[in-house]
C-alpha positions as CSV (number, residue, x, y, z in Angstrom):
1,X,83.2,20.0,0.9
2,X,84.7,17.1,-0.8
3,X,84.0,15.7,-4.5
4,X,82.2,12.9,-3.1
5,X,79.7,15.0,-0.8
6,X,79.1,17.2,-3.7
7,X,78.1,13.8,-6.0
8,X,75.5,13.0,-3.5
9,X,72.9,15.6,-4.3
10,X,69.4,15.1,-5.1
11,X,68.1,11.6,-6.6
12,X,66.3,11.3,-10.0
13,X,63.0,12.5,-10.2
14,X,60.4,9.8,-11.0
15,X,57.2,10.7,-12.4
16,X,54.2,8.4,-12.0
17,X,52.2,7.1,-14.7
18,X,48.7,8.4,-15.2
19,X,46.1,5.8,-14.8
20,X,44.0,5.6,-17.6
21,X,39.9,5.7,-17.3
22,X,39.4,4.1,-21.0
23,X,38.5,0.5,-20.9
24,X,40.2,-2.2,-23.0
25,X,38.9,-5.0,-24.8
26,X,39.8,-8.5,-23.8
27,X,39.4,-11.9,-26.0
28,X,39.6,-15.1,-25.1
29,X,42.1,-17.6,-27.3
30,X,40.0,-20.5,-28.7
31,X,41.5,-23.2,-31.0
32,X,40.3,-24.4,-34.1
33,X,37.8,-27.3,-32.8
34,X,36.1,-24.1,-31.1
35,X,35.9,-22.4,-34.6
36,X,34.8,-25.6,-36.1
37,X,31.5,-25.8,-34.2
38,X,31.0,-21.9,-34.2
39,X,27.0,-20.8,-34.6
40,X,28.4,-17.6,-36.0
41,X,31.7,-18.0,-37.8
42,X,33.9,-15.4,-38.5
43,X,36.5,-15.1,-41.4
44,X,39.5,-14.9,-39.1
45,X,38.1,-18.2,-37.4
46,X,37.3,-19.9,-40.7
47,X,41.2,-19.0,-42.0
48,X,42.6,-20.5,-38.4
49,X,40.2,-23.7,-38.8
50,X,41.2,-24.6,-42.4
51,X,44.9,-24.1,-41.6
52,X,44.7,-26.4,-38.6
53,X,43.1,-29.1,-41.0
54,X,46.3,-29.5,-42.5
55,X,48.6,-32.4,-41.3
56,X,51.4,-31.2,-39.2
57,X,49.7,-27.9,-38.5
58,X,50.6,-26.3,-34.8
59,X,48.6,-23.3,-33.4
60,X,48.1,-21.6,-30.4
61,X,44.6,-20.5,-30.9
62,X,42.9,-17.2,-32.3
63,X,41.2,-14.5,-30.5
64,X,37.5,-14.9,-30.8
65,X,35.6,-11.4,-31.1
66,X,32.2,-13.6,-29.7
67,X,33.8,-13.6,-26.3
68,X,35.1,-10.0,-25.8
69,X,35.0,-8.5,-22.4
70,X,35.5,-4.9,-21.2
71,X,38.2,-4.4,-18.2
C-alpha cells in the first residue's frame, strides 16, 4: 500500500446542528416619524426621536417593542 492510498482514509465527521424548539422574538425597525406619533411611547423610541431631530442626524431605525412577533 502506498502513502497516497493510506492518506485517503475516512473523511471528516460532520455533526448536525440540533434545531431548537424555542421560539425567538422578532422586532420591526421603525423610524423616528413613527416614534413621534406613537400612542404608547417608550424610552428607547423617544431617545431615538430626540437624536433624529438634530440637524444632520442619520439613523437606520430602532426596534419597536410594540411590533414584537414570535417565529
